[in-house]
C-alpha positions in Angstrom: 66.5 86.2 -23.9 63.2 88.0 -24.0 63.8 89.9 -20.8 65.7 89.6 -17.5 65.0 86.6 -15.4 62.4 87.2 -12.7 64.3 85.3 -10.1 62.7 86.6 -6.9 64.1 83.6 -5.0 67.8 82.8 -5.1 68.2 79.1 -4.2 70.6 77.9 -1.6 72.3 74.5 -1.8 69.7 71.8 -2.0 68.0 69.5 -4.6 66.1 71.3 -7.4 63.5 70.7 -10.0 63.6 72.5 -13.4 60.6 72.6 -15.7 60.8 74.2 -19.1 57.5 75.4 -20.6 56.9 76.3 -24.3 55.7 79.8 -24.2 54.0 79.5 -27.7 51.8 76.7 -26.4 50.9 77.7 -22.8 49.0 80.8 -21.7 52.2 82.6 -20.8 50.7 85.5 -19.0 48.7 83.4 -16.6 51.5 80.9 -16.2 54.0 83.6 -15.3 51.5 85.1 -12.8 51.1 81.8 -11.0 54.8 81.0 -11.0 55.7 84.5 -9.7 53.0 84.2 -6.9 54.8 81.1 -5.5 57.4 82.2 -3.0 59.7 79.2 -3.7 60.0 79.4 -7.5 62.7 81.2 -9.5 61.4 82.1 -13.0 63.5 82.8 -16.1 62.0 84.0 -19.4 63.5 83.4 -22.8 62.2 84.1 -26.3 60.9 80.6 -26.8 60.5 79.2 -23.3 59.8 79.8 -19.6 62.0 78.0 -17.1 60.8 77.4 -13.5 63.3 76.3 -10.9 62.3 75.3 -7.4 63.0 73.0 -4.5 62.1 69.5 -5.5 59.6 69.1 -2.6 57.7 72.2 -3.9 56.4 70.5 -7.1 53.1 69.2 -5.6 52.1 72.6 -4.2 53.0 74.3 -7.5 50.8 72.1 -9.6 48.0 72.4 -7.0 48.1 76.1 -7.7 47.6 75.4 -11.4 44.5 73.3 -10.9 41.8 76.1 -10.7 43.2 77.4 -14.0 43.6 74.1 -16.0 41.5 75.1 -19.0 43.0 78.6 -19.3 46.7 77.5 -18.8 46.9 75.2 -21.9 49.7 73.1 -20.3 48.9 70.1 -22.3 51.9 69.8 -24.6 53.5 72.9 -23.1 56.0 71.1 -20.8 59.1 70.6 -22.9 61.1 69.0 -20.1 61.2 68.3 -16.4 64.5 67.4 -14.7 66.2 67.3 -11.4 69.3 69.5 -11.5 72.5 69.9 -9.5 73.1 72.9 -7.3 74.4 76.0 -9.0 75.6 79.3 -7.6 72.3 81.1 -8.2 73.1 84.0 -6.0 76.2 85.0 -8.0 74.5 84.3 -11.3 71.7 86.6 -10.5 73.7 89.6 -9.5 74.1 90.6 -13.2 70.3 90.7 -13.5 69.1 92.3 -10.3 69.5 96.0 -9.7 67.9 98.7 -7.6 64.1 99.1 -7.8 62.7 102.6 -7.3 59.0 102.9 -6.5 56.7 105.8 -6.0 56.7 107.8 -2.8 60.4 107.6 -2.4 60.7 103.9 -1.8 64.0 102.2 -3.0 65.0 98.6 -2.7 68.6 97.8 -3.6 70.8 94.7 -3.6 73.4 95.0 -0.9 76.3 95.2 -3.5 75.0 98.4 -5.0 75.6 101.9 -3.5 72.8 103.5 -1.4 70.3 105.8 -3.0 70.7 109.2 -1.3 67.4 110.4 -2.7 65.3 107.7 -1.2 62.9 108.5 1.6 62.7 104.8 2.5 65.5 102.5 1.4 65.8 98.8 2.0 68.9 96.8 1.3 68.4 93.2 0.3 70.6 90.1 0.1 68.6 87.9 -2.2 67.9 84.5 -0.7 65.5 81.7 -0.7 62.5 83.7 0.6 60.0 85.8 -1.3 60.5 89.5 -1.5 63.3 91.1 -3.5 61.1 94.0 -4.4 60.8 93.0 -8.1 57.4 91.4 -7.8 54.2 93.4 -8.2 52.6 92.1 -5.0 55.6 93.2 -2.9 55.6 96.6 -4.6 51.8 97.1 -4.1 52.1 96.2 -0.4 55.0 98.6 0.1 53.1 101.5 -1.5 50.1 100.9 0.8 52.3 100.4 3.8 54.0 103.7 3.4 50.6 105.4 2.9 48.7 103.9 5.9 51.4 103.0 8.5 51.7 105.6 11.2 54.6 105.8 13.7 53.8 103.9 16.8 51.6 101.3 15.2 51.8 97.6 16.0 52.1 95.4 12.9 51.6 91.8 12.0 53.5 90.6 8.9 51.7 87.4 7.8 54.0 85.4 5.5 57.0 87.6 6.2 59.5 85.7 3.9 62.8 87.4 4.0 61.4 90.3 5.9 61.3 93.1 3.3 57.8 94.3 4.5 58.8 94.0 8.2 61.9 96.1 7.5 59.9 98.7 5.7 57.4 98.9 8.6 60.1 99.4 11.2 61.8 102.0 9.1 58.6 103.9 8.7 58.1 103.9 12.4 56.2 100.8 13.6 56.4 100.3 17.3 56.6 96.5 16.9 56.3 93.9 14.2 55.4 90.3 14.7 56.8 88.3 11.7 55.2 85.0 10.9 56.0 82.4 8.2 55.2 78.8 7.7 58.6 77.9 6.1 61.5 77.5 8.6 63.9 77.8 5.7 63.3 81.6 5.6 64.7 82.4 9.0 68.4 82.6 8.2 67.8 84.9 5.3 65.3 86.9 7.3 67.8 87.6 10.0 70.5 88.4 7.4 68.2 91.1 6.1 67.6 92.6 9.5 71.4 92.8 10.2 71.9 94.3 6.7 69.4 97.0 7.5 70.8 97.6 11.0 67.6 96.5 12.7 68.1 94.6 16.0 64.9 95.2 18.0 61.2 95.8 17.9 60.4 92.7 15.9 59.8 89.0 16.7 60.1 86.1 14.3 57.8 83.1 14.5 57.4 79.9 12.5 53.7 78.9 12.2 50.4 79.7 10.6 49.6 83.4 10.8 46.1 82.7 9.7 45.2 80.8 12.9 46.4 83.0 15.7 44.5 83.4 19.0 44.6 87.2 18.8 44.9 89.8 16.1 45.2 92.8 18.3 47.3 94.9 15.9 46.9 98.3 14.3 48.0 97.1 10.9 48.2 93.7 9.3 50.3 93.0 6.1 49.2 89.9 4.3 51.1 89.4 1.0 50.2 85.7 0.6 47.9 83.7 -1.7 44.1 84.2 -2.0 43.1 81.1 0.0 45.3 81.9 3.1 44.3 85.5 2.7 40.7 84.5 3.1 41.5 82.4 6.1 43.3 85.4 7.7 40.3 87.6 6.9 38.0 85.1 8.6 40.3 84.7 11.7 40.9 88.4 12.1 37.1 89.1 11.9 36.1 86.3 14.2 38.7 87.6 16.8 37.3 91.1 16.5 40.6 92.5 15.2 40.7 96.3 15.0 43.4 96.2 12.5 43.5 97.8 9.1 44.6 94.9 6.7 46.6 95.2 3.5 45.9 92.1 1.4 48.1 91.3 -1.6 49.0 88.2 -3.6 45.5 88.3 -5.2 45.0 88.1 -9.0 42.6 90.7 -10.5 40.5 87.8 -11.7 40.0 86.8 -8.1 38.9 90.2 -6.9 35.2 89.6 -6.9 35.5 86.4 -4.9 37.6 88.3 -2.3 35.5 91.4 -2.3 32.3 89.3 -1.6 34.0 87.7 1.3 35.0 91.0 2.8 31.4 92.2 2.6 30.1 89.0 4.0 32.3 89.4 7.0 30.9 92.9 7.6 34.1 94.6 6.7 34.8 97.4 4.2 37.2 97.9 1.3 39.0 101.2 1.8 41.1 101.2 -1.4 42.5 99.0 -4.1 45.5 99.3 -6.3 46.5 97.2 -9.4 49.7 96.4 -11.2 49.5 94.2 -14.2 47.3 91.2 -13.2 47.7 91.7 -9.5 45.6 93.7 -7.0 46.2 94.8 -3.5 43.2 95.6 -1.2 43.0 97.7 2.0 40.3 96.4 4.3 39.0 97.9 7.6 
């Protein structure tokens, strides 16, 4: 195996699709970026191949995300196999690969089966589930770093695309007065609430299923938007048209997409405060 599986989503019992890509044929760096940006895909890397495992109903959305990059991806001839697979105990299988992640500024994310990090200023315990956000992905890490820098105690926060709640948990632990947590996928709720219990959080948050990019009001102090570029652009538009005073942290954007996004920010009369990159990903703070 080339390196540890990047399994940011640990599947629960359901029907799965498994696609194996030949890493010598495809543009492996771009392919991995797109797979890892999808909050429903588990990705495993081996010396000669990349395996993607996801709910069977996710296939259409996954391949739609490939379309803008068709020429660069080189997928023709790169798909070695595509099969439906029986359920496996992914959660237990992944425990041998997933360990504590320590970031800058004293942020630590640990699986619940490991001991707490006594040196951490901000520690989040995670029970890996179906939702995005175990702390291993660059977009999550970038958002956490900006969150810790810009969030002040007493702020009201919107977590747009909250997944399993890792960013909401961080915001509440840093001192947010309240966090409204939105996600379009009802399957994340059980794991989201598990994470809250695991981190001993029982109040000052609300969970909603729906489209956070189409709210009637964005009257928040801080918005966290770790989603894909297109919904990020919709949120930027909605927040601006509703005269939101919020500082917004956008993540889930590839560095190749930065100019498109930056132009949109300027066109809406807003200002880029700061950016931060990690590998091929960029996070953008907008006011």
